[in-house]
C-alpha positions as CSV (number, residue, x, y, z in Angstrom):
1,X,-24.8,-116.6,-249.1
2,X,-21.9,-116.5,-246.7
3,X,-19.0,-118.9,-246.5
4,X,-17.7,-119.4,-243.0
5,X,-13.9,-119.1,-242.7
6,X,-13.4,-121.5,-239.8
7,X,-14.1,-125.2,-239.9
8,X,-12.9,-128.2,-238.0
9,X,-9.7,-129.7,-239.5
10,X,-9.8,-133.1,-241.0
11,X,-8.5,-135.9,-238.8
12,X,-4.8,-136.6,-239.4
13,X,-5.5,-140.1,-240.7
14,X,-7.5,-138.7,-243.5
15,X,-4.8,-136.5,-245.0
16,X,-2.9,-139.2,-246.9
17,X,-6.1,-140.5,-248.5
18,X,-7.2,-137.0,-249.6
19,X,-3.7,-136.0,-250.8
20,X,-3.0,-139.1,-252.9
21,X,-6.4,-138.7,-254.6
22,X,-5.8,-135.2,-255.9
23,X,-3.4,-133.7,-258.4
24,X,-2.7,-130.0,-258.6
25,X,-4.8,-129.5,-261.7
26,X,-7.7,-131.4,-260.1
27,X,-7.6,-129.1,-257.1
28,X,-7.3,-126.0,-259.2
29,X,-10.3,-127.2,-261.3
30,X,-12.3,-127.7,-258.1
31,X,-11.3,-124.3,-256.9
32,X,-12.5,-122.7,-260.2
33,X,-15.8,-124.7,-259.9
34,X,-16.3,-123.6,-256.3
35,X,-15.9,-120.0,-257.3
36,X,-18.7,-120.4,-259.8
37,X,-17.3,-122.3,-262.7
38,X,-15.1,-121.2,-265.6
39,X,-18.0,-120.0,-267.8
40,X,-19.4,-117.6,-265.2
41,X,-15.9,-116.3,-264.2
42,X,-15.1,-115.6,-267.8
43,X,-18.5,-113.9,-268.3
44,X,-17.3,-111.1,-265.9
45,X,-16.1,-108.3,-268.1
46,X,-15.9,-105.6,-265.4
47,X,-16.0,-105.6,-261.6
48,X,-16.3,-102.9,-259.0
49,X,-15.8,-103.6,-255.3
50,X,-16.5,-100.9,-252.7
51,X,-16.2,-100.8,-248.9
52,X,-14.3,-99.8,-245.8
53,X,-10.5,-100.0,-245.1
54,X,-8.8,-100.0,-241.7
55,X,-5.2,-100.2,-240.5
56,X,-4.9,-99.6,-236.8
57,X,-6.7,-96.3,-236.0
58,X,-6.7,-95.3,-239.7
59,X,-10.0,-95.5,-241.5
60,X,-10.9,-94.9,-245.2
61,X,-13.3,-95.9,-248.0
62,X,-11.9,-97.9,-250.9
63,X,-13.0,-98.6,-254.5
64,X,-11.4,-101.2,-256.7
65,X,-12.3,-101.5,-260.4
66,X,-11.3,-104.2,-262.9
67,X,-11.8,-104.4,-266.6
68,X,-10.9,-107.2,-268.9
69,X,-8.2,-107.7,-270.0
70,X,-5.8,-106.7,-267.2
71,X,-6.9,-103.2,-266.2
72,X,-7.3,-102.1,-262.6
73,X,-7.9,-98.9,-260.7
74,X,-7.8,-98.6,-256.9
75,X,-8.8,-95.6,-254.8
76,X,-8.4,-94.9,-251.1
77,X,-10.8,-92.1,-250.2
78,X,-10.6,-89.9,-247.1
79,X,-13.0,-86.9,-246.7
80,X,-13.8,-86.9,-250.4
81,X,-10.1,-86.9,-251.5
82,X,-8.8,-90.0,-253.3
83,X,-5.4,-91.5,-253.6
84,X,-5.3,-93.5,-256.8
85,X,-3.2,-96.3,-258.3
86,X,-4.0,-97.9,-261.6
87,X,-2.7,-100.1,-264.3
88,X,-3.9,-99.7,-267.9
89,X,-2.6,-103.1,-269.2
90,X,0.8,-101.7,-270.0
91,X,1.9,-99.1,-267.4
92,X,1.1,-98.3,-263.8
93,X,0.5,-94.8,-262.4
94,X,-0.6,-93.1,-259.3
95,X,-2.0,-89.8,-257.9
96,X,-1.1,-89.2,-254.2
97,X,-2.8,-85.8,-253.2
98,X,-2.3,-86.1,-249.5
99,X,1.3,-85.0,-249.7
100,X,0.3,-82.0,-251.8
101,X,0.9,-83.7,-255.2
102,X,-2.1,-83.8,-257.5
103,X,-0.3,-84.6,-260.7
104,X,-0.1,-88.2,-261.8
105,X,3.2,-90.1,-261.7
106,X,4.3,-93.3,-263.4
107,X,5.0,-96.3,-261.2
108,X,8.2,-98.3,-261.6
109,X,8.0,-101.8,-262.8
110,X,8.6,-103.2,-259.3
111,X,6.0,-100.9,-257.8
112,X,3.5,-102.0,-260.5
113,X,3.9,-105.7,-259.7
114,X,1.1,-106.1,-257.2
115,X,-1.3,-104.1,-259.5
116,X,-0.5,-106.4,-262.5
117,X,-1.3,-109.4,-260.3
118,X,-4.6,-107.9,-259.1
119,X,-5.5,-106.8,-262.6
120,X,-6.0,-110.4,-263.6
121,X,-9.8,-110.4,-263.3
122,X,-10.1,-114.2,-263.5
123,X,-7.5,-114.9,-260.8
124,X,-4.0,-116.3,-261.3
125,X,-4.9,-119.9,-261.1
126,X,-7.4,-119.7,-264.0
127,X,-5.5,-120.7,-267.3
128,X,-2.3,-120.5,-265.3
129,X,-0.4,-122.5,-267.9
130,X,-1.3,-120.0,-270.7
131,X,0.0,-117.2,-268.5
132,X,3.4,-119.0,-268.2
133,X,2.9,-119.7,-264.5
134,X,3.9,-123.0,-262.9
135,X,1.8,-124.8,-260.3
136,X,2.9,-127.5,-257.8
137,X,1.0,-129.2,-255.0
138,X,3.3,-129.0,-252.0
139,X,1.1,-130.7,-249.4
140,X,-1.4,-129.7,-246.7
141,X,-1.4,-126.9,-244.1
142,X,-3.8,-125.3,-241.7
143,X,-5.4,-121.9,-241.8
144,X,-7.1,-121.1,-238.5
145,X,-7.9,-124.7,-237.9
146,X,-9.1,-125.5,-241.4
147,X,-7.2,-128.1,-243.4
148,X,-6.0,-126.7,-246.8
149,X,-4.3,-127.8,-249.9
150,X,-1.1,-125.8,-250.4
151,X,-0.3,-124.9,-254.0
152,X,3.0,-123.2,-255.0
153,X,2.4,-121.0,-258.0
154,X,5.6,-119.7,-259.6
155,X,4.7,-116.6,-261.6
156,X,6.1,-115.7,-265.0
157,X,7.7,-112.6,-263.5
158,X,9.7,-114.7,-261.0
159,X,7.6,-114.1,-257.9
160,X,6.0,-116.9,-256.0
161,X,2.5,-117.3,-254.5
162,X,1.4,-120.0,-252.1
163,X,-2.4,-120.7,-252.3
164,X,-4.1,-122.3,-249.3
165,X,-7.3,-123.8,-250.6
166,X,-9.9,-125.2,-248.2
167,X,-9.9,-129.0,-248.5
168,X,-13.7,-128.9,-248.0
169,X,-15.1,-126.0,-249.9
170,X,-12.1,-125.6,-252.3
171,X,-12.2,-121.8,-251.9
172,X,-9.1,-119.7,-251.3
173,X,-8.5,-119.0,-247.6
174,X,-5.0,-117.5,-247.8
175,X,-2.4,-116.5,-250.3
176,X,1.3,-115.9,-249.3
177,X,3.4,-113.9,-251.7
178,X,7.1,-113.7,-252.1
179,X,7.7,-110.6,-254.2
180,X,11.1,-109.3,-255.3
181,X,11.1,-105.5,-255.0
182,X,14.4,-103.7,-255.9
183,X,16.4,-106.7,-255.1
184,X,14.7,-107.5,-251.8
185,X,12.2,-110.3,-251.3
186,X,9.0,-109.0,-249.5
187,X,6.9,-111.7,-247.7
188,X,3.2,-110.8,-247.7
189,X,0.0,-112.7,-246.8
190,X,-3.7,-112.2,-247.5
191,X,-6.6,-114.0,-245.8
192,X,-10.0,-114.3,-247.4
193,X,-13.4,-115.0,-245.8
194,X,-17.1,-114.3,-245.8
195,X,-17.6,-115.4,-249.4
196,X,-20.8,-114.2,-251.1
197,X,-22.3,-115.0,-254.5
198,X,-22.7,-112.2,-257.1
199,X,-24.1,-113.3,-260.4
200,X,-23.1,-116.9,-259.9
201,X,-19.5,-116.1,-258.8
202,X,-18.2,-116.2,-255.2
203,X,-16.2,-113.2,-253.9
204,X,-14.6,-112.7,-250.5
205,X,-16.2,-109.9,-248.5
206,X,-13.6,-110.0,-245.7
207,X,-9.9,-109.5,-246.6
208,X,-6.9,-109.1,-244.4
209,X,-3.4,-108.4,-245.7
210,X,0.0,-107.6,-244.3
211,X,3.6,-108.7,-243.9
212,X,3.8,-112.4,-243.2
213,X,4.3,-113.1,-239.5
214,X,3.4,-109.6,-238.4
215,X,0.3,-109.3,-236.1
216,X,-0.9,-106.0,-237.6
217,X,-3.0,-106.5,-240.7
218,X,-4.8,-104.1,-243.0
219,X,-8.5,-105.0,-243.3
220,X,-10.9,-104.5,-246.2
221,X,-14.6,-105.0,-245.5
222,X,-16.3,-105.2,-248.8
223,X,-19.8,-103.8,-248.8
224,X,-20.8,-104.1,-252.5
225,X,-19.6,-105.9,-255.6
226,X,-21.0,-105.0,-259.0
227,X,-20.2,-106.8,-262.2
228,X,-20.5,-106.0,-265.9
229,X,-21.2,-102.4,-265.3
230,X,-19.9,-99.9,-268.0
231,X,-16.4,-98.8,-267.2
232,X,-14.5,-96.6,-269.8
233,X,-10.9,-97.4,-270.7
234,X,-10.2,-93.8,-269.7
235,X,-10.8,-94.8,-266.0
236,X,-7.6,-96.8,-266.2
237,X,-5.4,-94.5,-268.3
238,X,-3.0,-92.0,-266.9
239,X,-4.4,-88.5,-267.0
240,X,-2.7,-86.5,-269.7
241,X,-2.4,-89.4,-272.1
242,X,1.1,-90.4,-271.1
243,X,0.2,-94.1,-270.4
244,X,-1.3,-95.6,-273.4
């Protein structure tokens, strides 16, 4: 079942009525319900997404695996060779064979930030207060002609995410991230579309990400999502037993 990204925006006169009727927690609750509901989201213990990646003329296959709680492994595969980044719940690591290095390296805390965020299998808005995040409704904005609620989520690590939630379907359409990396703030944006239902939970099958304001985006076309398949903890641990 596919969710269409583009819709007609609400008339401007409707905005004050909709805005005044919703609190940030009510919108987040509707977002969680639109994704399938808290019970079904929490029932997902593992998830694997596979598909195609493109950036300009570059093409690759990708695999992303998540395991509760807070484990993630990402692979970019070209001609059977995989570049890997992973987070085991405590430490991030990578293997980058294309430059001739086949040994794993630990990632710095800054370079691990995005992995830690993506390792949250439920999504950052679920139980955000228990994660020491802070949420604030900052108004409305448009994503490709679709009216969205705009939520500012201040993460426990000091970074900030702006969630653009479709005012009609209550699904995420875009997330803008302000991430501090080695003293410099990086502005990123990710757009989501083509939602499909897998075991009662909706996932985006079209994802674009890149630097905010830049026309060139990296594109992920998800071909398959599997949930609750057996994934060993060893899949996420650094080879050699360094990262425990």
